[in-house]
C-alpha positions in Angstrom: -11.0 16.5 -4.7 -11.1 14.3 -1.6 -8.8 16.8 0.2 -11.0 19.7 -0.7 -14.1 17.9 0.5 -12.5 17.2 3.9 -11.4 20.8 4.3 -14.9 22.0 3.4 -16.4 19.6 5.9 -14.0 20.9 8.6 -14.9 24.5 7.7 -18.6 23.7 7.9 -18.1 22.1 11.4 -16.3 25.2 12.6 -19.0 27.5 11.2 -21.8 25.4 12.8 -20.1 25.5 16.2 -19.5 29.2 16.0 -23.1 29.8 14.9 -24.7 27.8 17.7 -22.2 29.3 20.2 -23.3 32.8 19.2 -27.0 31.8 19.4 -26.8 30.3 22.8 -24.7 33.2 24.2 -27.1 35.8 22.7 -30.1 34.0 24.2 -28.3 34.0 27.6 -28.7 30.3 28.1 -27.2 30.0 31.6 -26.6 26.2 31.4 -24.6 26.6 28.2 -22.5 29.5 29.7 -22.1 27.4 32.9 -21.0 24.4 30.8 -18.3 26.5 29.0 -17.0 28.0 32.2 -16.7 24.6 33.9 -15.1 22.8 31.0 -12.8 25.6 29.9 -14.1 25.6 26.3 -14.2 28.7 24.2 -15.4 28.9 20.6 -14.3 31.5 18.2 -14.3 31.8 14.4 -12.4 28.7 13.1 -10.8 28.4 16.5 -11.7 26.2 19.5 -9.8 26.7 22.7 -9.7 24.5 25.8 -8.1 25.6 29.1 -7.9 23.6 32.3 -6.3 23.7 35.7 -6.9 19.9 36.3 -3.3 19.0 35.7 -1.6 21.8 37.8 -1.3 19.8 40.9 0.1 16.7 39.1 2.6 18.8 37.1 3.8 20.6 40.3 4.2 17.2 42.0 6.2 15.9 39.1 8.4 19.0 39.0 9.2 18.9 42.7 9.8 15.1 42.9 13.4 13.9 42.3 14.8 17.5 42.4 18.3 16.5 41.6 17.2 14.6 38.5 15.1 17.5 37.2 17.9 20.0 37.9 20.3 17.9 35.8 17.7 17.3 33.2 16.9 21.0 32.6 20.6 22.0 32.9 21.2 19.5 30.0 18.4 21.3 28.1 20.1 24.6 28.6 23.4 23.3 27.3 21.9 21.6 24.3 19.7 24.7 23.4 22.7 27.1 23.7 24.7 24.8 21.4 21.8 24.6 18.9 21.1 28.3 18.9 24.2 29.3 16.7 23.8 26.2 14.6 20.2 27.0 13.7 21.0 30.6 13.1 23.9 29.7 10.8 21.5 27.3 8.9 18.9 30.0 8.4 21.7 32.4 7.2 22.9 29.8 4.8 19.5 29.2 3.4 18.9 32.9 3.0 22.3 33.3 1.2 21.4 30.4 -1.1 18.1 32.1 -1.9 19.8 35.4 -2.8 22.5 33.7 -4.9 20.2 31.4 -6.8 17.9 34.2 -7.8 14.1 34.2 -7.8 13.8 30.8 -9.5 11.2 28.5 -7.8 12.9 25.3 -9.0 14.4 23.8 -5.8 15.6 20.6 -7.4 19.2 21.3 -6.6 18.8 23.1 -3.3 19.0 21.4 0.0 16.9 23.3 2.5 17.2 22.4 6.2 13.4 22.7 6.9 10.4 22.8 4.6 6.8 23.3 5.5 4.7 20.2 5.0 1.4 20.8 3.3 -1.2 18.0 3.2 -2.1 17.2 -0.3 1.0 18.8 -1.8 4.1 17.2 -0.5 2.4 14.6 1.7 -0.6 12.3 1.2 -3.9 13.8 2.4 -4.7 10.4 3.7 -2.0 11.0 6.3 -3.6 14.2 7.7 -4.5 12.2 10.8 -0.8 11.6 11.5 -0.1 15.2 10.7 -2.6 16.5 13.3 -1.6 13.9 16.0 2.1 14.7 15.5 1.5 18.5 15.8 -0.6 17.9 19.0 2.0 15.6 20.6 5.0 17.8 19.7 3.1 20.9 21.0 2.0 19.2 24.2 5.5 17.9 24.9 7.0 21.4 24.3 4.6 23.1 26.7 4.9 20.3 29.2 8.6 21.0 29.3 7.9 24.6 30.1 5.4 23.7 32.8 7.6 21.2 34.5 10.6 23.6 34.5 8.4 26.4 35.9 7.1 24.2 38.6 10.6 23.2 39.5 11.6 26.9 39.8 8.5 27.6 41.9 6.8 29.7 39.3 3.1 29.8 39.7 1.3 27.7 37.1 -2.2 28.9 36.1 -3.1 26.1 33.7 -2.7 24.5 30.4 -4.7 24.6 27.2 -5.0 23.5 23.6 -6.0 25.7 20.7 -7.3 24.2 17.5 -6.9 26.7 14.7 -8.9 25.2 11.9 -7.0 21.8 11.8 -3.8 22.8 13.6 -3.6 21.9 17.3 -1.5 24.2 19.4 -0.8 23.6 23.1 0.0 26.4 25.5 0.8 26.9 29.2 -0.2 29.9 31.3 2.2 30.9 34.1 3.2 33.9 36.1 5.4 36.1 33.8 6.3 38.3 36.8 7.7 35.4 38.8 9.5 34.1 35.8 11.3 37.4 35.0 12.2 37.8 38.7 14.2 34.5 38.6 18.0 34.5 38.2 19.0 34.4 34.5 20.2 30.8 34.7 16.9 29.7 36.2 15.0 31.6 33.5 17.0 29.7 30.9 16.0 26.4 32.4 12.3 27.3 31.9 12.6 28.8 28.5 14.9 26.1 27.1 12.8 23.3 28.5 10.3 23.2 25.6 13.0 23.0 22.9 14.8 20.3 25.0 11.7 18.2 25.2 11.2 18.4 21.5 14.7 17.3 20.9 14.3 14.4 23.3 11.0 13.4 21.7 12.6 13.5 18.2 15.5 11.3 19.5 13.1 8.7 21.1 11.0 8.6 17.9 14.1 8.2 15.7 15.4 5.4 18.0 12.1 3.5 17.8 12.1 4.0 14.0 15.7 2.7 13.7 15.2 -0.3 16.0 11.6 -1.1 15.0 12.6 -4.1 12.9 14.4 -5.6 16.0 11.7 -4.6 18.4 8.9 -6.2 16.4 11.0 -9.2 15.3 9.0 -11.7 17.5 5.8 -10.7 15.6 6.9 -9.6 12.1 9.5 -10.6 9.5 11.2 -8.0 7.3 13.5 -8.4 4.4 12.4 -11.8 3.1 9.6 -10.7 0.8 6.6 -8.5 0.8 3.1 -9.1 2.1 0.0 -8.6 0.0 -2.4 -6.5 2.1 -5.2 -5.7 -0.3 -6.1 -6.2 -4.0 -8.6 -4.0 -5.7 -11.6 -5.7 -7.1 -10.7 -4.5 -10.7 -7.2 -5.9 -10.4 -6.1 -8.0 -13.4 -4.1 -10.3 -11.1 -7.3 -11.7 -9.5 -8.6 -15.1 -10.6 -8.5 -18.8 -9.8 -4.7 -18.9 -10.3 -4.1 -15.3 -9.5 -2.7 -13.4 -6.6 -4.3 -13.6 -3.2 -4.4 -11.4 -0.1 -1.8 -12.5 2.5 0.5 -13.9 -0.2 4.2 -13.5 0.3 5.9 -12.4 -2.9 9.7 -12.9 -3.2 10.4 -12.5 -6.9 9.1 -10.8 -10.1 10.5 -12.4 -13.2 14.2 -12.7 -12.4 14.2 -9.7 -10.0 14.3 -10.6 -6.3 11.8 -8.7 -4.1 12.8 -8.2 -0.5 11.1 -4.9 0.2 8.5 -2.5 -1.1 11.3 -0.5 -2.8 12.3 -3.7 -4.6 8.7 -4.3 -5.6 8.5 -0.9 -7.2 11.9 -1.3 -8.9 11.1 -4.7 -10.3 7.8 -3.6 -11.8 9.6 -0.6 -13.3 12.2 -2.9 -14.8 9.4 -5.1 -16.3 8.0 -1.9 -17.9 11.2 -0.4 -19.2 13.2 -3.5 -20.3 12.5 -5.6 -23.4 10.4 -8.7 -23.0 12.3 -11.6 -21.4 12.9 -14.8 -23.3 12.8 -18.3 -21.9 15.3 -21.1 -22.4 13.1 -24.0 -23.6 14.1 -27.6 -24.6 13.6 -28.5 -28.2 11.6 -31.6 -27.2 9.1 -29.5 -25.4 8.6 -27.3 -28.4 8.1 -30.3 -30.7 5.6 -31.9 -28.3 3.4 -28.9 -27.5 3.7 -26.7 -30.6 0.2 -25.9 -32.0 1.2 -23.2 -34.4 -0.6 -22.3 -37.6 0.7 -20.1 -40.4 1.9 -16.9 -38.8 -0.1 -13.7 -39.5 0.6 -10.1 -38.6 -2.0 -8.2 -36.6 -2.8 -4.6 -37.1 -0.5 -3.6 -34.2 2.4 -5.4 -35.9 2.4 -8.4 -33.5 2.9 -11.8 -35.1 0.2 -14.3 -34.1 0.6 -18.0 -34.8 -2.1 -19.4 -32.5 -5.8 -20.2 -33.2 -8.5 -18.5 -31.1 -9.1 -21.8 -29.3 -5.4 -22.1 -28.4 -5.3 -18.6 -27.1 -8.4 -19.2 -25.0 -6.7 -22.2 -23.5 -3.7 -20.1 -22.4 -1.4 -20.6 -25.3 0.8 -17.8 -26.7 2.9 -17.3 -29.8 6.6 -17.4 -29.2 9.4 -16.5 -31.6 13.2 -17.0 -31.6 15.0 -13.9 -30.4 17.6 -14.3 -33.1 15.0 -14.3 -35.9 14.1 -17.0 -38.4 17.6 -17.2 -39.8 19.0 -18.5 -36.5 16.2 -21.1 -35.9 17.0 -24.7 -36.6 15.8 -26.0 -39.9 13.5 -28.6 -38.2 11.8 -26.0 -36.0 9.4 -23.3 -37.1 10.4 -19.7 -36.6 7.2 -19.2 -34.5 5.7 -21.6 -32.1 2.3 -21.6 -30.3 3.0 -23.0 -26.8 1.0 -23.2 -23.6 2.4 -20.2 -21.7 2.3 -21.6 -18.1 3.7 -25.0 -19.0 6.5 -23.4 -21.0 7.4 -20.9 -18.3 7.3 -23.5 -15.6 9.7 -25.9 -17.4 11.9 -23.1 -18.6 15.6 -23.5 -17.6 16.2 -19.8 -17.1 15.5 -16.3 -18.5 17.4 -15.1 -21.5 17.8 -12.2 -23.9 20.0 -14.0 -26.5 20.5 -17.6 -27.5 24.0 -18.0 -26.0 22.5 -17.4 -22.5 20.8 -20.8 -22.7 23.7 -23.0 -21.4 21.9 -26.3 -21.3 22.2 -28.7 -24.3 19.5 -28.6 -26.9 17.6 -25.5 -25.5 16.5 -22.5 -27.4 15.7 -18.9 -26.4 12.2 -17.9 -27.2 10.3 -14.8 -26.4 6.6 -14.0 -26.5 5.3 -12.2 -29.5 3.7 -9.2 -27.8 3.5 -5.4 -28.4 5.8 -3.0 -26.6 3.2 -2.4 -23.8 2.1 -5.9 -23.0 4.5 -8.0 -20.9 4.5 -11.4 -19.2 5.2 -10.9 -15.5 5.9 -14.0 -13.4 5.2 -13.4 -9.8 6.7 -16.0 -7.4 5.2 -16.5 -4.0 6.0 -18.7 -1.0 2.7 -20.7 -1.2 0.9 -21.6 -4.4 1.8 -21.7 -8.0 3.5 -18.7 -9.7 1.2 -16.0 -10.9 1.4 -15.2 -14.6 0.2 -11.8 -15.7 -0.3 -10.6 -19.3 -0.6 -6.9 -19.7 0.9 -3.6 -18.6 2.9 -4.2 -15.4 1.8 -0.8 -14.0 -1.6 -2.3 -13.5 -0.1 -4.6 -10.9 1.4 -1.8 -8.9 -1.7 0.3 -9.2 -4.1 -2.4 -7.9 -2.0 -4.3 -5.4 -1.1 -2.9 -2.0 1.9 -4.5 -0.3 3.8 -4.2 2.9 7.3 -4.8 4.2 6.0 -6.3 7.4 5.1 -10.0 7.1 3.1 -11.2 10.2 4.3 -14.4 11.8 0.9 -15.1 13.2 -2.5 -15.0 11.4 -4.1 -12.7 13.9 -1.6 -9.9 13.3 -1.9 -7.1 10.7 0.9 -5.2 9.0 -1.0 -2.0 9.5 0.1 -1.9 13.1 3.9 -1.6 12.5 3.3 0.6 9.4 1.3 3.1 11.5 4.0 3.0 14.2 6.9 3.6 11.8 5.0 6.4 10.0 4.1 8.1 13.2 7.7 7.9 14.3 8.8 9.5 11.0 6.4 12.3 11.6 7.4 12.8 15.2 11.1 12.8 14.3 10.7 15.3 11.5 8.2 17.6 13.2 9.7 17.6 16.7 13.2 18.2 15.4 11.9 20.9 13.1 10.0 22.7 15.8 13.1 22.6 18.1 15.2 24.2 15.3 12.5 26.8 14.4 11.9 27.7 18.1 15.5 28.3 18.8 16.0 30.9 16.1 16.1 34.4 17.6 12.7 35.5 16.3 9.8 37.4 17.7 7.2 35.3 19.6 9.4 32.2 19.6 11.5 30.8 22.4 14.7 32.0 20.7 13.6 35.6 21.3 13.7 35.0 25.1 16.8 32.8 25.0 18.8 35.5 23.1 17.4 38.1 25.4 18.6 36.2 28.6 22.0 35.4 27.0 22.6 39.0 25.9 21.6 40.3 29.3 24.0 37.9 30.9 26.9 38.8 28.6 26.3 42.5 28.5 26.1 42.7 32.3 29.9 42.2 32.2 30.6 44.8 29.5 28.1 47.6 29.9 25.5 48.8 32.3 23.7 50.8 29.7 20.1 49.5 29.5 19.5 51.2 26.1 22.5 49.4 24.5 21.3 46.1 25.7 17.8 46.6 24.4 19.1 47.9 21.0 21.4 44.9 20.6 18.6 42.4 21.5 16.0 44.1 19.3 18.4 44.2 16.3 19.3 40.5 16.6 15.7 39.4 17.1 14.5 41.6 14.1 17.2 40.2 11.8 16.3 36.6 12.9 12.6 37.3 12.3 13.3 38.7 8.8 15.5 35.9 7.8 13.1 33.2 9.0 10.1 34.9 7.2 12.1 35.1 4.0 12.9 31.4 4.1 9.4 30.3 5.0 7.8 32.4 2.3 10.3 31.2 -0.3 9.7 27.5 0.6 5.9 28.0 0.6 6.0 29.7 -2.8 8.2 26.8 -4.1 5.5 24.4 -3.2 2.4 26.4 -4.2 3.6 27.8 -7.5 
């Protein structure tokens, strides 16, 4: 519902802008038209376009500086793009073959597609739509900046750059002289056409490197791998209280399960849910000293209770021998009402059976609880252990934790989390755009790359222009068809 509300709000903003734009233009408001002309803004239905020439001089200056470096840089882009072209084409062919052989089933559990469309609210959290939009904008700008720099290096006239926002998707574009571009030698044309793909590959590589080395880069400020940091706790969380969990706590163990990362946090809580209730190895002297049991009675849910209401209010719980009454010593009752925190604190170790209690004169007792309620002991670096009675899933649902533990009080784990998440998006999106753009498909860079490559190759084998055009058109049409089949199939997998 939140995702739908945001999309409706964005649609209303677009409609309002288009409505006022139409009104102002119809009424011939000269200041408004003058404003649009000077700012380069253009408002259409669910589209906002911005075009500027302000960066032309700077881009031309960048492109002409260090000419040897840029020549080597864009030559590397040509080599990498030409190598990537057959690999991406083979990948698309393989995906299409898998679709045809697997039939029309929309269950892609066993398939391994190279690229999948990412749809906010379906296969990614709608809360991350900001990262989604920023990543698309950055990848698109880097792509077009590559074309602009390469064009300036080849002395192709640059008219300007712009950004088109189609509903929520930002798309950058560069406007240059197509006549001057086509008049260049084929090798020089390849430098300009491949520059966008090359910049996407470089951006994905840099983002992946930052992601891989983020732990080392942020080591002076954050610790990772020695526990998890409690960021926020919901107000309705059952772990709140005078002896409960606190924000900024550092958790390192749940029951007997070590917690070093958020993945461990999830796994340990899942273990607490799925596994039988843990027992505790308790000394016989402790049982005899603190036992406040009354004749055991069975509740309606089948749980045995041996505590009075006053004892339960004071934090006591009914414990029973795991082996059953037959295995209990004759001088100890089969059920004991014991103070839960004191018992767990002095417990020698966890146990499932009595033989796991290795110390002399200790017995394995487990809490008498239903199958849903569990005792969860949360160990933290500072403060007493937190004891939770209830369903462990309530802990996971109401406590937000982070892998990044700040070394200083003024730091917040949201900073490295945002950085790593942005790098993940940049790596995925930038690499994906490079692979998609290299496929020989209409309106993509691959169309022009295959066109230049085929012209270059066929110049040595034939001078028949019709043959060249037929070969190029056939390859591009097949590439377009295959890519459309794959994208439609993947979208239907997600939406149906």
